[in-house]
PyMOL Python script that loads the backbone (N, CA, C, O; Angstrom):
from pymol import cmd

cmd.read_pdbstr("""\
ATOM      1  N   UNK A   1      98.466  91.954 128.248  1.00  0.00           N
ATOM      2  CA  UNK A   1      97.611  91.815 127.090  1.00  0.00           C
ATOM      3  C   UNK A   1      98.124  92.752 125.999  1.00  0.00           C
ATOM      4  O   UNK A   1      98.351  93.934 126.258  1.00  0.00           O
ATOM      5  N   UNK A   2      98.310  92.232 124.775  1.00  0.00           N
ATOM      6  CA  UNK A   2      98.797  93.067 123.684  1.00  0.00           C
ATOM      7  C   UNK A   2      97.677  93.942 123.150  1.00  0.00           C
ATOM      8  O   UNK A   2      96.503  93.725 123.449  1.00  0.00           O
ATOM      9  N   UNK A   3      98.058  94.937 122.352  1.00  0.00           N
ATOM     10  CA  UNK A   3      97.061  95.847 121.779  1.00  0.00           C
ATOM     11  C   UNK A   3      96.061  95.097 120.910  1.00  0.00           C
ATOM     12  O   UNK A   3      94.877  95.435 120.885  1.00  0.00           O
ATOM     13  N   UNK A   4      96.544  94.067 120.188  1.00  0.00           N
ATOM     14  CA  UNK A   4      95.634  93.322 119.315  1.00  0.00           C
ATOM     15  C   UNK A   4      94.650  92.489 120.110  1.00  0.00           C
ATOM     16  O   UNK A   4      93.564  92.191 119.611  1.00  0.00           O
ATOM     17  N   UNK A   5      94.999  92.097 121.351  1.00  0.00           N
ATOM     18  CA  UNK A   5      94.099  91.295 122.164  1.00  0.00           C
ATOM     19  C   UNK A   5      93.148  92.145 122.990  1.00  0.00           C
ATOM     20  O   UNK A   5      92.124  91.649 123.459  1.00  0.00           O
ATOM     21  N   UNK A   6      93.474  93.415 123.173  1.00  0.00           N
ATOM     22  CA  UNK A   6      92.675  94.236 124.062  1.00  0.00           C
ATOM     23  C   UNK A   6      91.343  94.653 123.451  1.00  0.00           C
ATOM     24  O   UNK A   6      90.375  94.871 124.179  1.00  0.00           O
ATOM     25  N   UNK A   7      91.280  94.766 122.135  1.00  0.00           N
ATOM     26  CA  UNK A   7      90.041  95.179 121.487  1.00  0.00           C
ATOM     27  C   UNK A   7      89.856  94.404 120.194  1.00  0.00           C
ATOM     28  O   UNK A   7      90.812  94.252 119.434  1.00  0.00           O
ATOM     29  N   UNK A   8      88.662  93.911 119.925  1.00  0.00           N
ATOM     30  CA  UNK A   8      88.434  93.233 118.650  1.00  0.00           C
ATOM     31  C   UNK A   8      88.570  94.228 117.503  1.00  0.00           C
ATOM     32  O   UNK A   8      88.158  95.383 117.615  1.00  0.00           O
ATOM     33  N   UNK A   9      89.150  93.766 116.407  1.00  0.00           N
ATOM     34  CA  UNK A   9      89.346  94.637 115.258  1.00  0.00           C
ATOM     35  C   UNK A   9      88.031  95.161 114.695  1.00  0.00           C
ATOM     36  O   UNK A   9      87.965  96.306 114.247  1.00  0.00           O
ATOM     37  N   UNK A  10      86.995  94.350 114.711  1.00  0.00           N
ATOM     38  CA  UNK A  10      85.752  94.757 114.075  1.00  0.00           C
ATOM     39  C   UNK A  10      85.050  95.895 114.811  1.00  0.00           C
ATOM     40  O   UNK A  10      84.129  96.490 114.251  1.00  0.00           O
ATOM     41  N   UNK A  11      85.437  96.216 116.018  1.00  0.00           N
ATOM     42  CA  UNK A  11      84.792  97.314 116.727  1.00  0.00           C
ATOM     43  C   UNK A  11      85.716  98.504 116.911  1.00  0.00           C
ATOM     44  O   UNK A  11      85.342  99.475 117.568  1.00  0.00           O
ATOM     45  N   UNK A  12      86.908  98.453 116.348  1.00  0.00           N
ATOM     46  CA  UNK A  12      87.883  99.507 116.563  1.00  0.00           C
ATOM     47  C   UNK A  12      88.533  99.895 115.241  1.00  0.00           C
ATOM     48  O   UNK A  12      89.456  99.225 114.777  1.00  0.00           O
ATOM     49  N   UNK A  13      88.055 100.970 114.642  1.00  0.00           N
ATOM     50  CA  UNK A  13      88.576 101.419 113.352  1.00  0.00           C
ATOM     51  C   UNK A  13      90.053 101.775 113.425  1.00  0.00           C
ATOM     52  O   UNK A  13      90.805 101.529 112.482  1.00  0.00           O
ATOM     53  N   UNK A  14      90.460 102.348 114.535  1.00  0.00           N
ATOM     54  CA  UNK A  14      91.863 102.726 114.695  1.00  0.00           C
ATOM     55  C   UNK A  14      92.763 101.492 114.695  1.00  0.00           C
ATOM     56  O   UNK A  14      93.829 101.501 114.079  1.00  0.00           O
ATOM     57  N   UNK A  15      92.344 100.442 115.374  1.00  0.00           N
ATOM     58  CA  UNK A  15      93.116  99.196 115.404  1.00  0.00           C
ATOM     59  C   UNK A  15      93.173  98.577 114.010  1.00  0.00           C
ATOM     60  O   UNK A  15      94.227  98.092 113.596  1.00  0.00           O
ATOM     61  N   UNK A  16      92.069  98.587 113.286  1.00  0.00           N
ATOM     62  CA  UNK A  16      92.041  98.038 111.937  1.00  0.00           C
ATOM     63  C   UNK A  16      92.941  98.848 111.007  1.00  0.00           C
ATOM     64  O   UNK A  16      93.647  98.278 110.174  1.00  0.00           O
ATOM     65  N   UNK A  17      92.919 100.167 111.144  1.00  0.00           N
ATOM     66  CA  UNK A  17      93.800 101.018 110.329  1.00  0.00           C
ATOM     67  C   UNK A  17      95.261 100.724 110.643  1.00  0.00           C
ATOM     68  O   UNK A  17      96.100 100.730 109.742  1.00  0.00           O
ATOM     69  N   UNK A  18      95.574 100.468 111.909  1.00  0.00           N
ATOM     70  CA  UNK A  18      96.945 100.125 112.286  1.00  0.00           C
ATOM     71  C   UNK A  18      97.366  98.804 111.661  1.00  0.00           C
ATOM     72  O   UNK A  18      98.484  98.691 111.158  1.00  0.00           O
ATOM     73  N   UNK A  19      96.497  97.811 111.682  1.00  0.00           N
ATOM     74  CA  UNK A  19      96.800  96.518 111.074  1.00  0.00           C
ATOM     75  C   UNK A  19      97.011  96.699 109.567  1.00  0.00           C
ATOM     76  O   UNK A  19      97.929  96.111 108.995  1.00  0.00           O
ATOM     77  N   UNK A  20      96.168  97.506 108.928  1.00  0.00           N
ATOM     78  CA  UNK A  20      96.307  97.781 107.494  1.00  0.00           C
ATOM     79  C   UNK A  20      97.689  98.369 107.206  1.00  0.00           C
ATOM     80  O   UNK A  20      98.359  97.939 106.268  1.00  0.00           O
ATOM     81  N   UNK A  21      98.117  99.343 108.000  1.00  0.00           N
ATOM     82  CA  UNK A  21      99.436  99.972 107.806  1.00  0.00           C
ATOM     83  C   UNK A  21     100.569  98.962 108.000  1.00  0.00           C
ATOM     84  O   UNK A  21     101.553  98.974 107.260  1.00  0.00           O
ATOM     85  N   UNK A  22     100.425  98.097 108.992  1.00  0.00           N
ATOM     86  CA  UNK A  22     101.466  97.104 109.239  1.00  0.00           C
ATOM     87  C   UNK A  22     101.549  96.078 108.113  1.00  0.00           C
ATOM     88  O   UNK A  22     102.643  95.661 107.733  1.00  0.00           O
ATOM     89  N   UNK A  23     100.399  95.670 107.577  1.00  0.00           N
ATOM     90  CA  UNK A  23     100.382  94.760 106.435  1.00  0.00           C
ATOM     91  C   UNK A  23     101.032  95.442 105.227  1.00  0.00           C
ATOM     92  O   UNK A  23     101.834  94.829 104.524  1.00  0.00           O
ATOM     93  N   UNK A  24     100.687  96.700 104.990  1.00  0.00           N
ATOM     94  CA  UNK A  24     101.273  97.446 103.868  1.00  0.00           C
ATOM     95  C   UNK A  24     102.790  97.522 104.006  1.00  0.00           C
ATOM     96  O   UNK A  24     103.514  97.409 103.017  1.00  0.00           O
ATOM     97  N   UNK A  25     103.264  97.712 105.220  1.00  0.00           N
ATOM     98  CA  UNK A  25     104.710  97.780 105.477  1.00  0.00           C
ATOM     99  C   UNK A  25     105.385  96.451 105.108  1.00  0.00           C
ATOM    100  O   UNK A  25     106.457  96.445 104.502  1.00  0.00           O
ATOM    101  N   UNK A  26     104.764  95.342 105.472  1.00  0.00           N
ATOM    102  CA  UNK A  26     105.324  94.028 105.135  1.00  0.00           C
ATOM    103  C   UNK A  26     105.325  93.832 103.618  1.00  0.00           C
ATOM    104  O   UNK A  26     106.299  93.328 103.060  1.00  0.00           O
ATOM    105  N   UNK A  27     104.241  94.226 102.953  1.00  0.00           N
ATOM    106  CA  UNK A  27     104.200  94.099 101.498  1.00  0.00           C
ATOM    107  C   UNK A  27     105.303  94.924 100.840  1.00  0.00           C
ATOM    108  O   UNK A  27     105.885  94.504  99.841  1.00  0.00           O
ATOM    109  N   UNK A  28     105.586  96.090 101.398  1.00  0.00           N
ATOM    110  CA  UNK A  28     106.669  96.915 100.851  1.00  0.00           C
ATOM    111  C   UNK A  28     108.026  96.241 101.009  1.00  0.00           C
ATOM    112  O   UNK A  28     108.938  96.490 100.220  1.00  0.00           O
ATOM    113  N   UNK A  29     108.167  95.393 102.017  1.00  0.00           N
ATOM    114  CA  UNK A  29     109.425  94.660 102.204  1.00  0.00           C
ATOM    115  C   UNK A  29     109.588  93.518 101.205  1.00  0.00           C
ATOM    116  O   UNK A  29     110.701  93.248 100.753  1.00  0.00           O
ATOM    117  N   UNK A  30     108.487  92.843 100.855  1.00  0.00           N
ATOM    118  CA  UNK A  30     108.577  91.721  99.915  1.00  0.00           C
ATOM    119  C   UNK A  30     108.420  92.162  98.461  1.00  0.00           C
ATOM    120  O   UNK A  30     108.765  91.415  97.545  1.00  0.00           O
ATOM    121  N   UNK A  31     107.911  93.354  98.250  1.00  0.00           N
ATOM    122  CA  UNK A  31     107.650  93.849  96.896  1.00  0.00           C
ATOM    123  C   UNK A  31     108.881  93.809  95.981  1.00  0.00           C
ATOM    124  O   UNK A  31     108.747  93.389  94.832  1.00  0.00           O
ATOM    125  N   UNK A  32     110.076  94.224  96.432  1.00  0.00           N
ATOM    126  CA  UNK A  32     111.233  94.206  95.520  1.00  0.00           C
ATOM    127  C   UNK A  32     111.524  92.827  94.920  1.00  0.00           C
ATOM    128  O   UNK A  32     111.895  92.738  93.749  1.00  0.00           O
ATOM    129  N   UNK A  33     111.367  91.766  95.687  1.00  0.00           N
ATOM    130  CA  UNK A  33     111.627  90.440  95.124  1.00  0.00           C
ATOM    131  C   UNK A  33     110.547  90.048  94.118  1.00  0.00           C
ATOM    132  O   UNK A  33     110.833  89.351  93.145  1.00  0.00           O
ATOM    133  N   UNK A  34     109.323  90.485  94.342  1.00  0.00           N
ATOM    134  CA  UNK A  34     108.245  90.221  93.385  1.00  0.00           C
ATOM    135  C   UNK A  34     108.473  91.024  92.111  1.00  0.00           C
ATOM    136  O   UNK A  34     108.293  90.508  91.008  1.00  0.00           O
ATOM    137  N   UNK A  35     108.867  92.281  92.261  1.00  0.00           N
ATOM    138  CA  UNK A  35     109.131  93.131  91.107  1.00  0.00           C
ATOM    139  C   UNK A  35     110.338  92.646  90.314  1.00  0.00           C
ATOM    140  O   UNK A  35     110.390  92.831  89.098  1.00  0.00           O
ATOM    141  N   UNK A  36     111.303  92.030  90.978  1.00  0.00           N
ATOM    142  CA  UNK A  36     112.488  91.507  90.285  1.00  0.00           C
ATOM    143  C   UNK A  36     112.108  90.429  89.284  1.00  0.00           C
ATOM    144  O   UNK A  36     112.832  90.196  88.316  1.00  0.00           O
ATOM    145  N   UNK A  37     110.968  89.764  89.511  1.00  0.00           N
ATOM    146  CA  UNK A  37     110.479  88.746  88.581  1.00  0.00           C
ATOM    147  C   UNK A  37     109.429  89.295  87.628  1.00  0.00           C
ATOM    148  O   UNK A  37     108.771  88.527  86.926  1.00  0.00           O
ATOM    149  N   UNK A  38     109.262  90.619  87.594  1.00  0.00           N
ATOM    150  CA  UNK A  38     108.337  91.240  86.656  1.00  0.00           C
ATOM    151  C   UNK A  38     106.913  91.385  87.150  1.00  0.00           C
ATOM    152  O   UNK A  38     106.016  91.697  86.366  1.00  0.00           O
ATOM    153  N   UNK A  39     106.689  91.165  88.428  1.00  0.00           N
ATOM    154  CA  UNK A  39     105.340  91.274  88.970  1.00  0.00           C
ATOM    155  C   UNK A  39     105.226  92.406  89.966  1.00  0.00           C
ATOM    156  O   UNK A  39     106.156  93.192  90.149  1.00  0.00           O
ATOM    157  N   UNK A  40     104.095  92.475  90.595  1.00  0.00           N
ATOM    158  CA  UNK A  40     103.866  93.440  91.672  1.00  0.00           C
ATOM    159  C   UNK A  40     102.680  92.963  92.487  1.00  0.00           C
ATOM    160  O   UNK A  40     101.954  92.055  92.080  1.00  0.00           O
ATOM    161  N   UNK A  41     102.491  93.585  93.641  1.00  0.00           N
ATOM    162  CA  UNK A  41     101.397  93.224  94.526  1.00  0.00           C
ATOM    163  C   UNK A  41     100.752  94.497  95.048  1.00  0.00           C
ATOM    164  O   UNK A  41     101.434  95.471  95.367  1.00  0.00           O
ATOM    165  N   UNK A  42      99.438  94.473  95.130  1.00  0.00           N
ATOM    166  CA  UNK A  42      98.649  95.626  95.613  1.00  0.00           C
ATOM    167  C   UNK A  42      97.809  95.176  96.800  1.00  0.00           C
ATOM    168  O   UNK A  42      97.151  94.138  96.741  1.00  0.00           O
ATOM    169  N   UNK A  43      97.831  95.944  97.862  1.00  0.00           N
ATOM    170  CA  UNK A  43      96.986  95.670  99.022  1.00  0.00           C
ATOM    171  C   UNK A  43      95.596  96.222  98.725  1.00  0.00           C
ATOM    172  O   UNK A  43      95.435  97.426  98.522  1.00  0.00           O
ATOM    173  N   UNK A  44      94.605  95.359  98.700  1.00  0.00           N
ATOM    174  CA  UNK A  44      93.234  95.746  98.379  1.00  0.00           C
ATOM    175  C   UNK A  44      92.436  96.024  99.644  1.00  0.00           C
ATOM    176  O   UNK A  44      91.746  97.040  99.735  1.00  0.00           O
ATOM    177  N   UNK A  45      92.529  95.120 100.628  1.00  0.00           N
ATOM    178  CA  UNK A  45      91.691  95.243 101.815  1.00  0.00           C
ATOM    179  C   UNK A  45      92.245  94.397 102.947  1.00  0.00           C
ATOM    180  O   UNK A  45      92.902  93.381 102.721  1.00  0.00           O
ATOM    181  N   UNK A  46      91.973  94.830 104.158  1.00  0.00           N
ATOM    182  CA  UNK A  46      92.194  94.031 105.359  1.00  0.00           C
ATOM    183  C   UNK A  46      90.874  94.048 106.112  1.00  0.00           C
ATOM    184  O   UNK A  46      90.403  95.108 106.525  1.00  0.00           O
ATOM    185  N   UNK A  47      90.280  92.885 106.290  1.00  0.00           N
ATOM    186  CA  UNK A  47      88.977  92.820 106.938  1.00  0.00           C
ATOM    187  C   UNK A  47      89.118  92.731 108.448  1.00  0.00           C
ATOM    188  O   UNK A  47      90.181  92.398 108.971  1.00  0.00           O
ATOM    189  N   UNK A  48      88.045  93.030 109.127  1.00  0.00           N
ATOM    190  CA  UNK A  48      88.032  92.995 110.589  1.00  0.00           C
ATOM    191  C   UNK A  48      88.259  91.587 111.138  1.00  0.00           C
ATOM    192  O   UNK A  48      88.688  91.429 112.281  1.00  0.00           O
ATOM    193  N   UNK A  49      87.972  90.563 110.327  1.00  0.00           N
ATOM    194  CA  UNK A  49      88.184  89.191 110.800  1.00  0.00           C
ATOM    195  C   UNK A  49      89.561  88.646 110.431  1.00  0.00           C
ATOM    196  O   UNK A  49      89.798  87.444 110.546  1.00  0.00           O
ATOM    197  N   UNK A  50      90.480  89.523 109.983  1.00  0.00           N
ATOM    198  CA  UNK A  50      91.862  89.121 109.755  1.00  0.00           C
ATOM    199  C   UNK A  50      92.168  88.539 108.395  1.00  0.00           C
ATOM    200  O   UNK A  50      93.143  87.802 108.251  1.00  0.00           O
ATOM    201  N   UNK A  51      91.367  88.846 107.398  1.00  0.00           N
ATOM    202  CA  UNK A  51      91.607  88.390 106.034  1.00  0.00           C
ATOM    203  C   UNK A  51      92.203  89.533 105.217  1.00  0.00           C
ATOM    204  O   UNK A  51      91.638  90.624 105.148  1.00  0.00           O
ATOM    205  N   UNK A  52      93.351  89.266 104.603  1.00  0.00           N
ATOM    206  CA  UNK A  52      93.996  90.244 103.730  1.00  0.00           C
ATOM    207  C   UNK A  52      93.674  89.873 102.293  1.00  0.00           C
ATOM    208  O   UNK A  52      93.797  88.713 101.899  1.00  0.00           O
ATOM    209  N   UNK A  53      93.261  90.866 101.513  1.00  0.00           N
ATOM    210  CA  UNK A  53      93.006  90.664 100.083  1.00  0.00           C
ATOM    211  C   UNK A  53      94.047  91.461  99.316  1.00  0.00           C
ATOM    212  O   UNK A  53      94.229  92.658  99.537  1.00  0.00           O
ATOM    213  N   UNK A  54      94.727  90.770  98.409  1.00  0.00           N
ATOM    214  CA  UNK A  54      95.735  91.416  97.581  1.00  0.00           C
ATOM    215  C   UNK A  54      95.405  91.183  96.116  1.00  0.00           C
ATOM    216  O   UNK A  54      94.630  90.292  95.769  1.00  0.00           O
ATOM    217  N   UNK A  55      96.006  91.998  95.270  1.00  0.00           N
ATOM    218  CA  UNK A  55      95.876  91.822  93.825  1.00  0.00           C
ATOM    219  C   UNK A  55      97.288  91.710  93.267  1.00  0.00           C
ATOM    220  O   UNK A  55      98.141  92.561  93.522  1.00  0.00           O
ATOM    221  N   UNK A  56      97.520  90.652  92.503  1.00  0.00           N
ATOM    222  CA  UNK A  56      98.808  90.466  91.847  1.00  0.00           C
ATOM    223  C   UNK A  56      98.769  91.130  90.480  1.00  0.00           C
ATOM    224  O   UNK A  56      97.738  91.137  89.807  1.00  0.00           O
ATOM    225  N   UNK A  57      99.908  91.689  90.077  1.00  0.00           N
ATOM    226  CA  UNK A  57     100.009  92.397  88.801  1.00  0.00           C
ATOM    227  C   UNK A  57     101.192  91.885  87.994  1.00  0.00           C
ATOM    228  O   UNK A  57     102.037  91.145  88.498  1.00  0.00           O
ATOM    229  N   UNK A  58     101.233  92.293  86.732  1.00  0.00           N
ATOM    230  CA  UNK A  58     102.373  91.998  85.872  1.00  0.00           C
ATOM    231  C   UNK A  58     102.552  90.515  85.633  1.00  0.00           C
ATOM    232  O   UNK A  58     101.590  89.788  85.386  1.00  0.00           O
ATOM    233  N   UNK A  59     103.807  90.074  85.711  1.00  0.00           N
ATOM    234  CA  UNK A  59     104.138  88.681  85.420  1.00  0.00           C
ATOM    235  C   UNK A  59     103.488  87.703  86.394  1.00  0.00           C
ATOM    236  O   UNK A  59     103.397  86.511  86.100  1.00  0.00           O
ATOM    237  N   UNK A  60     103.039  88.187  87.542  1.00  0.00           N
ATOM    238  CA  UNK A  60     102.390  87.293  88.527  1.00  0.00           C
ATOM    239  C   UNK A  60     101.033  86.800  88.053  1.00  0.00           C
ATOM    240  O   UNK A  60     100.584  85.727  88.457  1.00  0.00           O
ATOM    241  N   UNK A  61     100.377  87.577  87.197  1.00  0.00           N
ATOM    242  CA  UNK A  61      99.048  87.211  86.707  1.00  0.00           C
ATOM    243  C   UNK A  61      99.186  86.007  85.777  1.00  0.00           C
ATOM    244  O   UNK A  61      99.831  86.082  84.731  1.00  0.00           O
ATOM    245  N   UNK A  62      98.580  84.922  86.171  1.00  0.00           N
ATOM    246  CA  UNK A  62      98.611  83.716  85.354  1.00  0.00           C
ATOM    247  C   UNK A  62      99.875  82.882  85.511  1.00  0.00           C
ATOM    248  O   UNK A  62      99.994  81.836  84.874  1.00  0.00           O
ATOM    249  N   UNK A  63     100.808  83.306  86.328  1.00  0.00           N
ATOM    250  CA  UNK A  63     102.041  82.558  86.540  1.00  0.00           C
ATOM    251  C   UNK A  63     101.749  81.312  87.373  1.00  0.00           C
ATOM    252  O   UNK A  63     101.061  81.401  88.390  1.00  0.00           O
ATOM    253  N   UNK A  64     102.259  80.157  86.960  1.00  0.00           N
ATOM    254  CA  UNK A  64     102.030  78.939  87.732  1.00  0.00           C
ATOM    255  C   UNK A  64     102.605  79.004  89.152  1.00  0.00           C
ATOM    256  O   UNK A  64     102.123  78.306  90.044  1.00  0.00           O
ATOM    257  N   UNK A  65     103.614  79.824  89.364  1.00  0.00           N
ATOM    258  CA  UNK A  65     104.233  79.935  90.692  1.00  0.00           C
ATOM    259  C   UNK A  65     103.554  80.967  91.582  1.00  0.00           C
ATOM    260  O   UNK A  65     103.945  81.127  92.739  1.00  0.00           O
ATOM    261  N   UNK A  66     102.551  81.667  91.075  1.00  0.00           N
ATOM    262  CA  UNK A  66     101.943  82.743  91.863  1.00  0.00           C
ATOM    263  C   UNK A  66     101.276  82.232  93.143  1.00  0.00           C
ATOM    264  O   UNK A  66     101.273  82.935  94.153  1.00  0.00           O
ATOM    265  N   UNK A  67     100.714  81.029  93.119  1.00  0.00           N
ATOM    266  CA  UNK A  67     100.101  80.508  94.348  1.00  0.00           C
ATOM    267  C   UNK A  67     101.167  80.211  95.394  1.00  0.00           C
ATOM    268  O   UNK A  67     100.927  80.397  96.587  1.00  0.00           O
ATOM    269  N   UNK A  68     102.339  79.754  94.965  1.00  0.00           N
ATOM    270  CA  UNK A  68     103.425  79.521  95.910  1.00  0.00           C
ATOM    271  C   UNK A  68     103.953  80.860  96.437  1.00  0.00           C
ATOM    272  O   UNK A  68     104.245  80.989  97.626  1.00  0.00           O
ATOM    273  N   UNK A  69     104.072  81.841  95.562  1.00  0.00           N
ATOM    274  CA  UNK A  69     104.502  83.175  95.990  1.00  0.00           C
ATOM    275  C   UNK A  69     103.530  83.729  97.021  1.00  0.00           C
ATOM    276  O   UNK A  69     103.939  84.321  98.019  1.00  0.00           O
ATOM    277  N   UNK A  70     102.246  83.534  96.771  1.00  0.00           N
ATOM    278  CA  UNK A  70     101.224  84.024  97.691  1.00  0.00           C
ATOM    279  C   UNK A  70     101.343  83.349  99.059  1.00  0.00           C
ATOM    280  O   UNK A  70     101.362  84.033 100.082  1.00  0.00           O
ATOM    281  N   UNK A  71     101.422  82.041  99.088  1.00  0.00           N
ATOM    282  CA  UNK A  71     101.433  81.298 100.358  1.00  0.00           C
ATOM    283  C   UNK A  71     102.783  81.358 101.068  1.00  0.00           C
ATOM    284  O   UNK A  71     102.855  81.702 102.248  1.00  0.00           O
ATOM    285  N   UNK A  72     103.835  81.027 100.355  1.00  0.00           N
ATOM    286  CA  UNK A  72     105.151  80.894 100.986  1.00  0.00           C
ATOM    287  C   UNK A  72     105.891  82.219 101.138  1.00  0.00           C
ATOM    288  O   UNK A  72     106.746  82.348 102.014  1.00  0.00           O
ATOM    289  N   UNK A  73     105.584  83.181 100.318  1.00  0.00           N
ATOM    290  CA  UNK A  73     106.258  84.466 100.413  1.00  0.00           C
ATOM    291  C   UNK A  73     105.415  85.515 101.105  1.00  0.00           C
ATOM    292  O   UNK A  73     105.773  86.012 102.173  1.00  0.00           O
ATOM    293  N   UNK A  74     104.318  85.842 100.501  1.00  0.00           N
ATOM    294  CA  UNK A  74     103.492  86.952 100.980  1.00  0.00           C
ATOM    295  C   UNK A  74     102.764  86.597 102.281  1.00  0.00           C
ATOM    296  O   UNK A  74     102.922  87.290 103.286  1.00  0.00           O
ATOM    297  N   UNK A  75     101.973  85.529 102.267  1.00  0.00           N
ATOM    298  CA  UNK A  75     101.176  85.193 103.449  1.00  0.00           C
ATOM    299  C   UNK A  75     102.068  84.876 104.655  1.00  0.00           C
ATOM    300  O   UNK A  75     101.807  85.348 105.761  1.00  0.00           O
ATOM    301  N   UNK A  76     103.104  84.090 104.445  1.00  0.00           N
ATOM    302  CA  UNK A  76     103.989  83.733 105.552  1.00  0.00           C
ATOM    303  C   UNK A  76     104.603  84.966 106.194  1.00  0.00           C
ATOM    304  O   UNK A  76     104.637  85.077 107.420  1.00  0.00           O
ATOM    305  N   UNK A  77     105.089  85.896 105.375  1.00  0.00           N
ATOM    306  CA  UNK A  77     105.686  87.117 105.908  1.00  0.00           C
ATOM    307  C   UNK A  77     104.669  87.986 106.636  1.00  0.00           C
ATOM    308  O   UNK A  77     104.959  88.520 107.706  1.00  0.00           O
ATOM    309  N   UNK A  78     103.495  88.126 106.068  1.00  0.00           N
ATOM    310  CA  UNK A  78     102.465  88.939 106.719  1.00  0.00           C
ATOM    311  C   UNK A  78     102.087  88.325 108.060  1.00  0.00           C
ATOM    312  O   UNK A  78     102.024  89.031 109.066  1.00  0.00           O
ATOM    313  N   UNK A  79     101.837  87.031 108.087  1.00  0.00           N
ATOM    314  CA  UNK A  79     101.415  86.381 109.338  1.00  0.00           C
ATOM    315  C   UNK A  79     102.520  86.380 110.382  1.00  0.00           C
ATOM    316  O   UNK A  79     102.239  86.445 111.578  1.00  0.00           O
ATOM    317  N   UNK A  80     103.778  86.309 109.945  1.00  0.00           N
ATOM    318  CA  UNK A  80     104.904  86.379 110.886  1.00  0.00           C
ATOM    319  C   UNK A  80     104.997  87.748 111.561  1.00  0.00           C
ATOM    320  O   UNK A  80     105.351  87.846 112.736  1.00  0.00           O
ATOM    321  N   UNK A  81     104.680  88.794 110.812  1.00  0.00           N
ATOM    322  CA  UNK A  81     104.834  90.159 111.322  1.00  0.00           C
ATOM    323  C   UNK A  81     103.554  90.789 111.860  1.00  0.00           C
ATOM    324  O   UNK A  81     103.603  91.737 112.645  1.00  0.00           O
ATOM    325  N   UNK A  82     102.414  90.262 111.437  1.00  0.00           N
ATOM    326  CA  UNK A  82     101.121  90.821 111.859  1.00  0.00           C
ATOM    327  C   UNK A  82     100.245  89.646 112.322  1.00  0.00           C
ATOM    328  O   UNK A  82      99.461  89.102 111.544  1.00  0.00           O
ATOM    329  N   UNK A  83     100.390  89.267 113.591  1.00  0.00           N
ATOM    330  CA  UNK A  83      99.708  88.059 114.071  1.00  0.00           C
ATOM    331  C   UNK A  83      98.181  88.116 114.040  1.00  0.00           C
ATOM    332  O   UNK A  83      97.530  87.075 114.140  1.00  0.00           O
ATOM    333  N   UNK A  84      97.605  89.287 113.908  1.00  0.00           N
ATOM    334  CA  UNK A  84      96.142  89.399 113.823  1.00  0.00           C
ATOM    335  C   UNK A  84      95.602  88.828 112.513  1.00  0.00           C
ATOM    336  O   UNK A  84      94.406  88.556 112.405  1.00  0.00           O
ATOM    337  N   UNK A  85      96.464  88.646 111.526  1.00  0.00           N
ATOM    338  CA  UNK A  85      96.029  88.165 110.215  1.00  0.00           C
ATOM    339  C   UNK A  85      95.922  86.652 110.227  1.00  0.00           C
ATOM    340  O   UNK A  85      96.835  85.952 110.665  1.00  0.00           O
ATOM    341  N   UNK A  86      94.789  86.158 109.737  1.00  0.00           N
ATOM    342  CA  UNK A  86      94.560  84.711 109.711  1.00  0.00           C
ATOM    343  C   UNK A  86      94.763  84.118 108.327  1.00  0.00           C
ATOM    344  O   UNK A  86      95.055  82.927 108.212  1.00  0.00           O
ATOM    345  N   UNK A  87      94.615  84.925 107.257  1.00  0.00           N
ATOM    346  CA  UNK A  87      94.755  84.391 105.899  1.00  0.00           C
ATOM    347  C   UNK A  87      94.969  85.534 104.916  1.00  0.00           C
ATOM    348  O   UNK A  87      94.646  86.690 105.190  1.00  0.00           O
ATOM    349  N   UNK A  88      95.528  85.170 103.754  1.00  0.00           N
ATOM    350  CA  UNK A  88      95.727  86.113 102.648  1.00  0.00           C
ATOM    351  C   UNK A  88      95.150  85.460 101.402  1.00  0.00           C
ATOM    352  O   UNK A  88      95.402  84.285 101.134  1.00  0.00           O
ATOM    353  N   UNK A  89      94.376  86.226 100.641  1.00  0.00           N
ATOM    354  CA  UNK A  89      93.835  85.700  99.395  1.00  0.00           C
ATOM    355  C   UNK A  89      94.035  86.709  98.282  1.00  0.00           C
ATOM    356  O   UNK A  89      94.012  87.921  98.498  1.00  0.00           O
ATOM    357  N   UNK A  90      94.235  86.172  97.072  1.00  0.00           N
ATOM    358  CA  UNK A  90      94.366  87.021  95.892  1.00  0.00           C
ATOM    359  C   UNK A  90      92.993  87.233  95.280  1.00  0.00           C
ATOM    360  O   UNK A  90      92.181  86.310  95.218  1.00  0.00           O
ATOM    361  N   UNK A  91      92.741  88.451  94.830  1.00  0.00           N
ATOM    362  CA  UNK A  91      91.495  88.781  94.156  1.00  0.00           C
ATOM    363  C   UNK A  91      91.818  89.318  92.772  1.00  0.00           C
ATOM    364  O   UNK A  91      92.927  89.784  92.514  1.00  0.00           O
ATOM    365  N   UNK A  92      90.832  89.245  91.886  1.00  0.00           N
ATOM    366  CA  UNK A  92      91.012  89.777  90.521  1.00  0.00           C
ATOM    367  C   UNK A  92      90.729  91.251  90.470  1.00  0.00           C
ATOM    368  O   UNK A  92      90.831  91.862  89.406  1.00  0.00           O
TER     369      UNK A  92
END
""", "prot")
cmd.dss("prot")
cmd.show_as("cartoon", "prot")
cmd.util.cbc("prot")
cmd.orient("prot")
């Protein structure tokens, strides 16, 4: 049984903090490509039920491609590396 399966995130602050750190690490890996296009991404929250909330900045705000960047770049990478995450959403 993996660490993520042994305890539900909503009852274990340490596990949730670990997931938050792992998500932040993945965002730091994709950030340079986002910044190369004049944008940036901020990690706002990771909920106990596996929802990541991010905020897009710079050129990403209002960009028609931002939804594709969110789904195909950010969400895909996060879910590939942090299996506890079920979805990623952008917030204002």
